[in-house]
KEMAR-540007 format. One line per field, with one value per atom (N, C-alpha, C): residue number from 1; atom name; x, y, z. Coordinates in steps of 0.05 Angstrom, whole numbers. Atoms other than C-alpha are relative to their C-alpha. Layout:
! residues N
num	c(NUM:...)
atomo	c(CA:...)
X	c(X:...)
Y	c(Y:...)
Z	c(Z:...)
***
This chain:
! residues 253
num	c(1:1:1:2:2:2:3:3:3:4:4:4:5:5:5:6:6:6:7:7:7:8:8:8:9:9:9:10:10:10:11:11:11:12:12:12:13:13:13:14:14:14:15:15:15:16:16:16:17:17:17:18:18:18:19:19:19:20:20:20:21:21:21:22:22:22:23:23:23:24:24:24:25:25:25:26:26:26:27:27:27:28:28:28:29:29:29:30:30:30:31:31:31:32:32:32:33:33:33:34:34:34:35:35:35:36:36:36:37:37:37:38:38:38:39:39:39:40:40:40:41:41:41:42:42:42:43:43:43:44:44:44:45:45:45:46:46:46:47:47:47:48:48:48:49:49:49:50:50:50:51:51:51:52:52:52:53:53:53:54:54:54:55:55:55:56:56:56:57:57:57:58:58:58:59:59:59:60:60:60:61:61:61:62:62:62:63:63:63:64:64:64:65:65:65:66:66:66:67:67:67:68:68:68:69:69:69:70:70:70:71:71:71:72:72:72:73:73:73:74:74:74:75:75:75:76:76:76:77:77:77:78:78:78:79:79:79:80:80:80:81:81:81:82:82:82:83:83:83:84:84:84:85:85:85:86:86:86:87:87:87:88:88:88:89:89:89:90:90:90:91:91:91:92:92:92:93:93:93:94:94:94:95:95:95:96:96:96:97:97:97:98:98:98:99:99:99:100:100:100:101:101:101:102:102:102:103:103:103:104:104:104:105:105:105:106:106:106:107:107:107:108:108:108:109:109:109:110:110:110:111:111:111:112:112:112:113:113:113:114:114:114:115:115:115:116:116:116:117:117:117:118:118:118:119:119:119:120:120:120:121:121:121:122:122:122:123:123:123:124:124:124:125:125:125:126:126:126:127:127:127:128:128:128:129:129:129:130:130:130:131:131:131:132:132:132:133:133:133:134:134:134:135:135:135:136:136:136:137:137:137:138:138:138:139:139:139:140:140:140:141:141:141:142:142:142:143:143:143:144:144:144:145:145:145:146:146:146:147:147:147:148:148:148:149:149:149:150:150:150:151:151:151:152:152:152:153:153:153:154:154:154:155:155:155:156:156:156:157:157:157:158:158:158:159:159:159:160:160:160:161:161:161:162:162:162:163:163:163:164:164:164:165:165:165:166:166:166:167:167:167:168:168:168:169:169:169:170:170:170:171:171:171:172:172:172:173:173:173:174:174:174:175:175:175:176:176:176:177:177:177:178:178:178:179:179:179:180:180:180:181:181:181:182:182:182:183:183:183:184:184:184:185:185:185:186:186:186:187:187:187:188:188:188:189:189:189:190:190:190:191:191:191:192:192:192:193:193:193:194:194:194:195:195:195:196:196:196:197:197:197:198:198:198:199:199:199:200:200:200:201:201:201:202:202:202:203:203:203:204:204:204:205:205:205:206:206:206:207:207:207:208:208:208:209:209:209:210:210:210:211:211:211:212:212:212:213:213:213:214:214:214:215:215:215:216:216:216:217:217:217:218:218:218:219:219:219:220:220:220:221:221:221:222:222:222:223:223:223:224:224:224:225:225:225:226:226:226:227:227:227:228:228:228:229:229:229:230:230:230:231:231:231:232:232:232:233:233:233:234:234:234:235:235:235:236:236:236:237:237:237:238:238:238:239:239:239:240:240:240:241:241:241:242:242:242:243:243:243:244:244:244:245:245:245:246:246:246:247:247:247:248:248:248:249:249:249:250:250:250:251:251:251:252:252:252:253:253:253)
atomo	c(N:CA:C:N:CA:C:N:CA:C:N:CA:C:N:CA:C:N:CA:C:N:CA:C:N:CA:C:N:CA:C:N:CA:C:N:CA:C:N:CA:C:N:CA:C:N:CA:C:N:CA:C:N:CA:C:N:CA:C:N:CA:C:N:CA:C:N:CA:C:N:CA:C:N:CA:C:N:CA:C:N:CA:C:N:CA:C:N:CA:C:N:CA:C:N:CA:C:N:CA:C:N:CA:C:N:CA:C:N:CA:C:N:CA:C:N:CA:C:N:CA:C:N:CA:C:N:CA:C:N:CA:C:N:CA:C:N:CA:C:N:CA:C:N:CA:C:N:CA:C:N:CA:C:N:CA:C:N:CA:C:N:CA:C:N:CA:C:N:CA:C:N:CA:C:N:CA:C:N:CA:C:N:CA:C:N:CA:C:N:CA:C:N:CA:C:N:CA:C:N:CA:C:N:CA:C:N:CA:C:N:CA:C:N:CA:C:N:CA:C:N:CA:C:N:CA:C:N:CA:C:N:CA:C:N:CA:C:N:CA:C:N:CA:C:N:CA:C:N:CA:C:N:CA:C:N:CA:C:N:CA:C:N:CA:C:N:CA:C:N:CA:C:N:CA:C:N:CA:C:N:CA:C:N:CA:C:N:CA:C:N:CA:C:N:CA:C:N:CA:C:N:CA:C:N:CA:C:N:CA:C:N:CA:C:N:CA:C:N:CA:C:N:CA:C:N:CA:C:N:CA:C:N:CA:C:N:CA:C:N:CA:C:N:CA:C:N:CA:C:N:CA:C:N:CA:C:N:CA:C:N:CA:C:N:CA:C:N:CA:C:N:CA:C:N:CA:C:N:CA:C:N:CA:C:N:CA:C:N:CA:C:N:CA:C:N:CA:C:N:CA:C:N:CA:C:N:CA:C:N:CA:C:N:CA:C:N:CA:C:N:CA:C:N:CA:C:N:CA:C:N:CA:C:N:CA:C:N:CA:C:N:CA:C:N:CA:C:N:CA:C:N:CA:C:N:CA:C:N:CA:C:N:CA:C:N:CA:C:N:CA:C:N:CA:C:N:CA:C:N:CA:C:N:CA:C:N:CA:C:N:CA:C:N:CA:C:N:CA:C:N:CA:C:N:CA:C:N:CA:C:N:CA:C:N:CA:C:N:CA:C:N:CA:C:N:CA:C:N:CA:C:N:CA:C:N:CA:C:N:CA:C:N:CA:C:N:CA:C:N:CA:C:N:CA:C:N:CA:C:N:CA:C:N:CA:C:N:CA:C:N:CA:C:N:CA:C:N:CA:C:N:CA:C:N:CA:C:N:CA:C:N:CA:C:N:CA:C:N:CA:C:N:CA:C:N:CA:C:N:CA:C:N:CA:C:N:CA:C:N:CA:C:N:CA:C:N:CA:C:N:CA:C:N:CA:C:N:CA:C:N:CA:C:N:CA:C:N:CA:C:N:CA:C:N:CA:C:N:CA:C:N:CA:C:N:CA:C:N:CA:C:N:CA:C:N:CA:C:N:CA:C:N:CA:C:N:CA:C:N:CA:C:N:CA:C:N:CA:C:N:CA:C:N:CA:C:N:CA:C:N:CA:C:N:CA:C:N:CA:C:N:CA:C:N:CA:C:N:CA:C:N:CA:C:N:CA:C:N:CA:C:N:CA:C:N:CA:C:N:CA:C:N:CA:C:N:CA:C:N:CA:C:N:CA:C:N:CA:C:N:CA:C:N:CA:C:N:CA:C:N:CA:C:N:CA:C:N:CA:C:N:CA:C:N:CA:C:N:CA:C:N:CA:C:N:CA:C:N:CA:C:N:CA:C:N:CA:C:N:CA:C:N:CA:C:N:CA:C:N:CA:C:N:CA:C:N:CA:C:N:CA:C:N:CA:C:N:CA:C:N:CA:C:N:CA:C:N:CA:C:N:CA:C:N:CA:C:N:CA:C:N:CA:C:N:CA:C:N:CA:C:N:CA:C)
X	c(17:2:13:-13:25:-1:8:38:-22:19:-14:-24:20:-63:-19:16:-129:-24:30:-193:-24:26:-257:-15:16:-297:-34:25:-365:-24:20:-407:4:-3:-372:-6:6:-375:-27:29:-452:-6:8:-458:-14:12:-507:-13:12:-539:-26:24:-604:8:-8:-572:13:-7:-536:-19:25:-598:-13:10:-627:18:-21:-565:-7:1:-570:-25:23:-642:-3:-3:-636:19:-11:-580:-9:13:-619:-22:21:-676:13:-9:-629:7:-5:-608:-29:29:-682:-15:12:-701:18:-20:-641:9:-12:-610:20:-19:-563:32:-27:-485:2:-3:-483:-15:12:-533:10:-11:-501:29:-32:-430:-5:1:-457:-6:12:-491:28:-22:-426:24:-21:-382:-8:2:-418:-3:4:-421:32:-25:-348:0:6:-363:-8:5:-399:21:-19:-331:18:-7:-314:11:-10:-270:20:-19:-238:16:-18:-213:-2:-5:-182:-15:16:-231:23:-20:-176:30:-26:-117:4:-10:-81:-10:7:-112:-34:24:-175:-10:9:-223:-2:-1:-218:-20:20:-273:11:-6:-263:25:-29:-190:5:-4:-169:34:-20:-108:8:-3:-84:-31:26:-136:-11:15:-151:-19:23:-185:-9:8:-224:-8:7:-226:-19:23:-292:9:-12:-255:30:-26:-184:7:-14:-149:25:-23:-85:-7:0:-82:24:-22:-32:8:-12:-8:25:-24:51:24:-19:91:2:-3:76:-28:20:25:-7:14:-19:-24:25:-67:-22:23:-138:-15:16:-178:-26:30:-257:-14:20:-303:-29:29:-374:-15:19:-429:-23:25:-499:-14:13:-548:-12:14:-582:23:-20:-515:3:-4:-513:30:-24:-453:3:1:-475:-26:26:-519:-17:23:-581:15:-12:-535:28:-22:-482:24:-20:-432:8:-5:-395:-20:15:-437:21:-17:-407:8:-7:-412:20:-24:-369:29:-25:-319:15:-10:-315:16:-9:-305:30:-29:-245:18:-14:-218:12:-9:-218:19:-17:-184:28:-18:-130:15:-15:-122:10:-10:-112:29:-25:-56:23:-23:-21:4:-2:-35:25:-21:1:34:-27:61:13:-9:66:7:-1:66:11:-7:97:9:-14:134:-25:24:74:-23:20:28:5:-10:71:0:7:64:-24:25:-8:-4:6:-8:27:-27:55:2:-9:92:-16:18:37:15:-19:65:-28:24:5:-23:28:-61:-20:22:-111:-26:27:-174:-27:26:-249:-22:19:-307:-25:28:-381:-18:20:-433:-24:25:-504:-7:17:-545:3:-5:-538:-26:22:-604:-4:-3:-587:13:-17:-542:-20:11:-560:25:-26:-511:18:-21:-483:14:-13:-470:19:-20:-438:21:-26:-391:16:-13:-373:11:-10:-361:23:-25:-317:27:-21:-278:13:-6:-276:23:-18:-249:23:-26:-196:18:-12:-173:15:-6:-167:14:-5:-149:27:-23:-78:-1:8:-105:-29:23:-175:-20:19:-237:-26:30:-313:-19:18:-370:-25:29:-444:1:10:-470:-9:18:-509:22:-20:-438:9:-7:-429:-23:24:-497:9:-12:-463:26:-19:-400:-8:12:-440:-9:10:-475:20:-25:-409:18:-11:-395:-13:8:-442:13:-17:-392:20:-22:-343:-14:13:-396:-3:-2:-390:-25:28:-457:7:1:-468:22:-23:-402:5:4:-414:30:-26:-350:20:-18:-284:28:-21:-245:9:-15:-196:-13:8:-229:-30:20:-278:-25:24:-352:-3:0:-348:26:-22:-299:15:-13:-245:-1:4:-240:27:-22:-187:19:-16:-165:16:-13:-154:24:-27:-105:21:-21:-71:13:-16:-52:15:-15:-21:-19:12:-43:1:6:-66:27:-24:-15:4:-7:-24:9:-5:-23:28:-26:38:23:-23:73:5:-1:58:20:-15:88:30:-32:157:12:-16:173:2:-11:210:5:-6:221:-23:23:174:-1:-1:202:-4:10:190:-34:29:117:-8:13:103:5:-4:135:-22:16:90:-29:29:26:3:2:47:-6:-2:59:-30:25:-6:-20:18:-45:1:-5:-10:-12:12:-33:-28:23:-101:-5:8:-108:6:1:-79:-19:22:-126:-30:26:-186:-1:-10:-156:-4:8:-158:-25:31:-229:-11:19:-254:8:-3:-216:-3)
Y	c(-27:0:26:-24:69:12:-13:112:19:-21:163:-12:16:111:-5:5:105:-16:8:68:18:-21:113:-14:15:99:-5:6:69:22:-12:116:26:-19:174:-1:2:147:-4:1:139:25:-27:210:13:-13:249:29:-27:323:-5:10:291:-9:12:253:23:-24:320:12:-11:353:-8:16:302:-3:0:297:24:-24:371:4:0:372:-18:13:316:6:-9:351:27:-23:415:-2:7:380:-7:6:358:24:-25:430:16:-10:453:-17:16:400:6:-1:421:-24:30:349:6:0:331:-2:5:330:-20:33:254:0:4:259:20:-17:315:-13:14:282:-19:22:213:8:-6:248:11:-9:287:-23:21:224:-14:13:192:15:-15:249:24:-14:272:30:-23:322:18:-21:365:18:-22:397:4:-4:405:32:-27:471:2:2:454:-19:20:387:5:-1:380:-33:25:323:-19:14:308:0:5:312:-30:23:260:-15:14:252:-6:3:221:15:-14:251:-25:19:212:14:-14:217:-10:7:216:-6:4:218:10:-6:209:10:-14:251:-12:12:201:-4:-1:198:20:-27:268:18:-12:292:-16:11:269:23:-20:310:-14:9:306:-10:6:305:10:-5:306:-8:9:305:20:-14:337:11:-10:388:-1:3:373:23:-25:445:-3:0:469:3:-2:475:-27:20:408:-11:10:370:14:-14:416:-14:10:382:16:-20:406:-15:16:393:12:-8:399:-3:5:413:4:-2:403:7:-9:443:-13:5:424:24:-33:478:12:-10:486:20:-18:522:20:-26:593:14:-11:634:21:-25:698:-6:-2:708:23:-22:755:25:-27:813:0:-6:800:-7:9:767:-31:25:699:-19:22:638:-14:20:593:-23:28:538:7:-7:579:3:3:595:-22:26:524:-14:7:504:15:-13:555:-6:7:530:-26:28:459:1:-3:479:6:-9:516:-26:25:449:-19:17:411:5:-12:453:-1:3:448:-25:29:373:-6:8:364:10:-12:407:-9:22:368:-24:29:301:2:3:315:-23:32:252:-18:21:211:7:-8:255:-8:6:246:-29:25:172:-5:3:178:21:-21:243:13:-7:245:30:-28:313:21:-22:344:27:-23:417:21:-17:468:-2:9:437:26:-22:490:-11:9:485:12:-12:496:-11:0:508:4:3:491:7:1:519:18:-19:551:6:-5:580:26:-28:638:19:-18:660:9:-15:686:24:-18:738:29:-25:813:10:-14:864:3:-4:879:-30:22:807:-15:9:792:16:-15:847:-12:12:818:-30:22:754:5:-3:778:9:-7:812:-23:19:751:-20:14:712:15:-7:759:-1:7:753:-24:32:678:-12:20:664:-12:17:644:-31:36:577:-10:6:578:15:-15:593:-8:0:599:5:2:580:-10:10:566:-28:24:499:-6:-6:525:2:0:534:-22:25:461:-9:6:459:12:-14:511:-19:14:466:-23:25:402:15:-8:440:11:-8:466:-29:26:391:-6:12:388:12:-6:426:-26:20:366:-23:30:310:-1:1:289:-16:13:269:-32:26:193:-12:7:185:1:-4:214:9:-18:240:-24:18:214:10:-9:243:-17:19:212:-9:5:224:-13:19:168:14:-11:184:0:4:155:5:-5:181:-26:20:134:0:-1:117:4:-6:132:-29:22:57:-3:-2:68:14:-12:121:-8:13:84:-17:17:33:9:-7:79:15:-12:125:-17:17:102:4:-2:91:30:-27:160:25:-22:200:-5:3:160:10:-14:178:25:-34:253:4:-2:247:-5:12:220:26:-21:289:24:-18:345:25:-29:407:5:-12:453:-13:9:425:-24:24:361:-7:4:375:7:-13:412:-24:19:351:-27:17:303:7:-6:343:1:4:353:-30:26:280:-14:16:263:11:-7:307:-12:8:284:-30:21:213:3:4:228:9:-7:263:-25:29:197:-18:18:158:8:-6:196:0:0:201:-29:30:119:-5:7:118:10:-12:165:-18:17:119:-26)
Z	c(-1:0:-2:1:-17:27:-31:46:1:1:23:-5:7:11:25:-14:48:-4:7:52:9:-10:55:10:-15:107:-19:14:74:5:-4:112:-8:16:85:-29:30:18:-10:6:21:8:-10:46:-26:26:2:11:-12:9:18:-16:35:25:-25:86:19:-14:108:14:-7:115:25:-25:158:23:-20:196:23:-13:212:18:-12:226:28:-24:277:22:-13:306:19:-4:307:22:-19:345:25:-29:402:9:-14:411:9:-4:409:26:-24:464:20:-23:508:8:-1:499:25:-17:552:-13:15:539:-7:10:531:-23:20:483:-27:19:441:-4:5:448:-15:15:423:-31:21:363:-16:18:340:0:2:357:-23:20:306:-33:20:256:-4:2:250:-18:17:192:9:-10:237:13:-8:254:-22:25:184:1:-10:186:21:-24:252:-2:12:229:-28:29:163:-9:12:132:-18:11:81:14:-13:129:15:-6:165:21:-24:231:5:-7:251:24:-23:304:28:-26:378:20:-21:429:26:-30:507:3:3:505:32:-28:579:3:-4:603:31:-29:659:10:-15:712:7:-7:717:-15:14:661:-26:27:597:-22:18:534:-19:16:492:-22:30:423:-3:1:403:-29:19:338:-9:-2:309:-30:25:249:-14:12:201:-16:13:187:-17:12:147:17:-22:210:19:-19:234:15:-14:279:22:-28:331:6:-12:373:7:-7:378:23:-22:442:3:1:443:26:-25:507:-11:9:491:29:-16:534:-11:14:529:-5:13:493:28:-29:565:12:-11:587:-13:6:574:-3:2:555:20:-18:596:15:-17:656:-13:8:651:4:-4:675:-14:19:623:4:-9:659:-13:6:637:18:-20:662:14:-17:714:-21:21:659:-20:19:608:15:-17:662:9:-1:680:-21:22:612:-10:8:599:18:-15:664:-8:9:636:-18:23:576:10:-13:621:16:-14:664:-23:18:603:-10:7:585:20:-24:652:4:-1:654:-22:19:587:6:-6:606:27:-30:679:-8:5:643:-29:29:573:-10:11:564:-1:-1:586:-20:18:544:-30:25:482:-12:9:485:-10:11:472:-21:21:433:-9:10:393:-5:7:390:11:-7:430:16:-15:456:6:-5:454:-9:13:439:2:3:414:12:-13:454:-10:9:429:15:-17:472:-17:11:445:22:-22:487:-2:1:489:-28:21:434:-16:15:386:7:-8:405:25:-21:470:1:2:444:-7:6:446:-15:12:409:20:-22:478:10:-6:493:-19:17:427:-2:-7:440:21:-22:503:-11:5:473:-21:17:419:18:-20:477:15:-21:519:-24:21:450:0:9:438:26:-21:509:3:-6:503:-23:27:431:-3:0:445:4:-11:471:-4:2:459:-20:10:419:7:-16:444:-26:22:393:12:-7:402:-12:18:385:-21:28:328:-22:20:294:-16:16:279:-19:27:235:-22:21:192:-11:8:187:-15:20:166:-24:25:118:-23:20:82:-7:13:72:-25:24:17:-21:21:-26:-7:4:-19:-10:4:-32:-35:30:-107:-9:9:-141:-6:9:-143:15:-14:-104:28:-27:-36:10:-7:4:-5:4:-6:19:-17:54:14:-16:102:24:-24:169:2:-2:188:11:-12:204:28:-30:273:10:-12:323:11:-10:341:37:-25:416:15:-18:473:-5:5:467:-29:19:393:-1:5:404:18:-15:457:-15:16:406:-22:20:361:-22:22:305:-29:25:241:-19:16:183:-12:6:150:19:-22:214:9:-4:231:-17:18:172:-3:-7:178:22:-24:248:1:1:221:-13:11:188:17:-20:226:-2:10:186:-17:15:148:-33:27:79:-6:2:95:0:-1:116:-27:26:51:-20:17:8:8:-7:49:-12:9:27:-28:31:-43:-9:7:-48:5:-10:-10:-24:22:-61:-28:26:-119:-3:3:-99:0:-1:-88:-27:28:-160:-15:20:-193:7:-8:-152:-15:17:-180:-26:28:-249:-5:5:-252:11:-4:-221:-26:21:-278:-29:31:-337:10)
***
């Protein structure tokens, strides 16, 4: 097998625009019903493409669910971004739709404050246990955190300005988004779906588990981790794209 080859998940291959619309409707029904965090998590764990734009669907890393940081913390979702300067891990904290971003008086809610602290605690744990952490999460150093919490409907112009300020103050290590954001991410996948062929990206539809991660990265992700300097990353991505285009041409003919 070529080092850049992968098998497309049949669930990704069978995805079409109608199914995307149905999935979005199911997700938004969960939000409207103020579903619990476990229900929101389970849905997202089975629909990784709802994180499109945050995870590179054509990138080298799958999405992992409920990643344990020792016995201290559990990250809702994790993956690494295969950027031009190497792997950067991304950690996600999911809060239920009933958790508001701000109180009625316009102060950050206790739930948001706790979520932000959770991401800070993850950072501290990584750096206090760096060698152990890298056995599970190769080359991890400065994971970027994402908090998805609350609904857009709670925003007033004043609260929206406060959220912008809050994001600005924390943007070095954290982004804050509403749960509604993920509907738009899912909708954007329609542009990637080919008529009668479905999706053809690498990331499996269902998130992998902590146990999967503890057994090692899949071949494409492992291959990416072997590169150590920017020139090699560029070479890796060019070869990966070239292989993909050759495969597509072979399918056509």
